[in-house]
N, C-alpha and C positions, 0 to 999 in steps of 0.2 A: 820616436825612439824605439829601436828594435830590441829584441830580447837580449842579445849579447851586450848591447850598450847598458841596459838596465842591470844585468849581472855584473858588469865591470864596475858600475857605480856602487852597487851593493858591496862588492869586494872592498872597495875603498872605505866604505862605512864600517864594514865588519872587521877589518884588519886590527884596529886598536881594541875592539871588544873581544876579539879572540885571544888576546894576550899570549900569542905564540903557541897556542895549543896544537895548531896544524900549520904546516909550512906552506901549503897551497890551498887557497880557497877558490872554488869554482861553483858552477851551477849544481853539482851533485853533492856538495858539502852539506851535511845535516846541521841545522842550527842548534838544536838541543843535544844531539848525539855527539858528533865530532867536535863542534865548537864549545859544547858544554855551557851554553848560555842559560843562566838561571832567569827567573821571572823578572828580576830587576833589569838585567842586561837586555832581555827581550823588549821591555818597555823603553829602554834607552834607544834600542834599534828602531822601534816604531816611531819614536819622536824624531830621530835623525832622518828616517825615510820620509816622514810627513814634511819635514823642512826641506830636504834636498829635492824631492820630487813635487813639492807644492800640492800635496793631496791630503785627504783625510782618510785614514785607514779604519774601516769599520771593525770592531772587535771580533765579529763573527768570521771575518776573512782570515784572521790569524789562525783559527782552528784548523784550516785546511793546509797550512804551510808546514812543511817538514824540511825542505832543502832551500838553498839559496835560489835555485831555479824556480821552485814553487812560489817563493816570495816575489820574484821578478814577474812571473805570470800574473799574480794577484795585483801587482802595481800597474801592469799594463791594462788589466781589466778595469781597474779604478780610473785610470787615465782616460780610457775609451768611454767609459760611462760619463765622466765629467765633460768630455768633449761633446757628447750627444746632448747633454743638458744645457749647453751654452748656446 
Protein backbone atom coordinates (compact mmCIF):
# COMPACT_ATOMS: atom_id res chain seq x y z
CA UNK A 1 0.00 0.00 0.00
CA UNK A 2 1.58 3.30 -1.03
CA UNK A 3 1.66 6.50 1.02
CA UNK A 4 -1.26 8.15 -0.83
CA UNK A 5 -3.44 5.06 -0.32
CA UNK A 6 -2.70 5.10 3.40
CA UNK A 7 -3.49 8.84 3.58
CA UNK A 8 -6.77 8.27 1.70
CA UNK A 9 -7.78 5.52 4.13
CA UNK A 10 -6.87 7.77 7.07
CA UNK A 11 -9.02 10.58 5.65
CA UNK A 12 -11.95 8.15 5.62
CA UNK A 13 -11.29 7.27 9.27
CA UNK A 14 -10.74 10.90 10.32
CA UNK A 15 -13.72 12.51 8.61
CA UNK A 16 -16.29 11.59 11.31
CA UNK A 17 -13.78 12.32 14.11
CA UNK A 18 -13.11 15.80 12.69
CA UNK A 19 -16.78 16.74 13.17
CA UNK A 20 -16.65 19.28 10.34
CA UNK A 21 -13.80 21.35 11.82
CA UNK A 22 -11.99 21.38 8.48
CA UNK A 23 -13.46 21.00 5.02
CA UNK A 24 -10.48 19.22 3.44
CA UNK A 25 -8.33 16.66 5.20
CA UNK A 26 -5.06 15.72 3.51
CA UNK A 27 -1.52 14.66 4.37
CA UNK A 28 -0.62 18.07 5.78
CA UNK A 29 -3.62 18.34 8.10
CA UNK A 30 -2.56 18.56 11.75
CA UNK A 31 -4.29 16.03 13.99
CA UNK A 32 -4.36 18.00 17.23
CA UNK A 33 -4.01 21.48 15.69
CA UNK A 34 -6.43 21.75 12.78
CA UNK A 35 -8.62 18.77 13.62
CA UNK A 36 -8.52 19.58 17.35
CA UNK A 37 -8.51 15.91 18.32
CA UNK A 38 -8.43 15.53 22.09
CA UNK A 39 -6.83 12.54 23.81
CA UNK A 40 -10.03 10.48 23.66
CA UNK A 41 -10.44 11.08 19.92
CA UNK A 42 -6.76 10.24 19.35
CA UNK A 43 -7.33 6.91 21.12
CA UNK A 44 -10.45 6.32 18.98
CA UNK A 45 -8.30 7.08 15.93
CA UNK A 46 -5.59 4.63 17.02
CA UNK A 47 -8.16 1.88 17.60
CA UNK A 48 -9.65 2.48 14.15
CA UNK A 49 -6.17 2.51 12.57
CA UNK A 50 -5.26 -0.77 14.27
CA UNK A 51 -8.51 -2.36 13.07
CA UNK A 52 -8.45 -1.00 9.52
CA UNK A 53 -4.76 -1.65 8.85
CA UNK A 54 -4.55 -4.84 10.97
CA UNK A 55 -1.53 -3.57 12.91
CA UNK A 56 -0.59 -2.79 16.50
CA UNK A 57 0.56 0.80 16.98
CA UNK A 58 3.20 1.19 19.69
CA UNK A 59 2.41 4.10 21.99
CA UNK A 60 5.85 5.64 21.39
CA UNK A 61 5.11 5.89 17.65
CA UNK A 62 2.28 8.34 18.37
CA UNK A 63 4.68 10.88 19.91
CA UNK A 64 6.27 11.54 16.51
CA UNK A 65 2.95 12.08 14.74
CA UNK A 66 1.76 15.62 14.05
CA UNK A 67 -0.01 15.39 10.67
CA UNK A 68 -2.06 12.86 8.73
CA UNK A 69 1.02 12.29 6.55
CA UNK A 70 3.16 11.58 9.63
CA UNK A 71 0.63 8.98 10.75
CA UNK A 72 0.61 7.40 7.29
CA UNK A 73 4.41 7.16 7.42
CA UNK A 74 4.28 5.50 10.85
CA UNK A 75 1.65 3.01 9.62
CA UNK A 76 3.87 2.11 6.66
CA UNK A 77 6.89 1.62 8.96
CA UNK A 78 4.83 -0.65 11.23
CA UNK A 79 3.53 -2.63 8.24
CA UNK A 80 7.05 -3.04 6.85
CA UNK A 81 8.34 -4.16 10.24
CA UNK A 82 5.52 -6.69 10.54
CA UNK A 83 6.25 -7.97 7.05
CA UNK A 84 9.90 -8.56 7.93
CA UNK A 85 8.96 -10.47 11.06
CA UNK A 86 6.67 -12.88 9.22
